[in-house]
C-alpha positions, 0 to 999 in steps of 0.5 A: 157772450158765453164761452166755456173758457171764460169765468164771470169776470171775463178771465181765462179759465182752463177746465179741469174736465174734458168737454165730454160728459162724464170724462175726467182728467187722466192726469189729475191728482188721483187719475190713472195717468198720474199713476203711470207717470209716477211709475215711469219716473220711479223706473227712470230714477232706479235706472239712473241710480244703478248707472251712478252705482256702476260709475262709483264702483269704477271710480273707486277701482281707478282710485285704488289702482292710482293709489297703489301705483303712487305707493309703489313709486314713493316706496322705490324712491324712499328705498333708493334714498335710504340705500344711498344714505346707508352706503355713504355712511358705511363708506365713511366709517364702517365701524360706526354705522351698521351695514347697508343690508342691516340698515335696509332691512330695518328701514325698507318700505314694502312696495305693495301697500297691501303688505303694510302693517302685516 
C-alpha cells in the first residue's frame, strides 16, 4: 500500500513540499514567508521596546518626584528638631550657646534637594 506520508519503514513523515509539482514550502528556512514572519516579529519587538522605554521614563519621573517629597519631609522634620534643641539650649543658658537664628543658619537643611551642595 503506497501512501505519500509513510516512509519505507511505515513511519509517518510530513513532506517538505506541497503536493503540487514545483510548489515549495513558503515558510521554509529561505522562503518568503519566513522573511515576512521575521519582519513582523522585528516590528513587534520594536513596538514593545518603545512601550517599555516609555514605561521606564514614567517610572523614573515618579521615583524622582517621590524622592523629592521624601527629602522635603525629612528636611522639615530635621529643621524642626534642630530648632527645638537650639531653643532649649539657649533658654537654659543664653551665654553658653549660640542664638537660635545662628544655630539654624549653620544647621538648616534645604527643603529642595536640587539646592543641596550648591
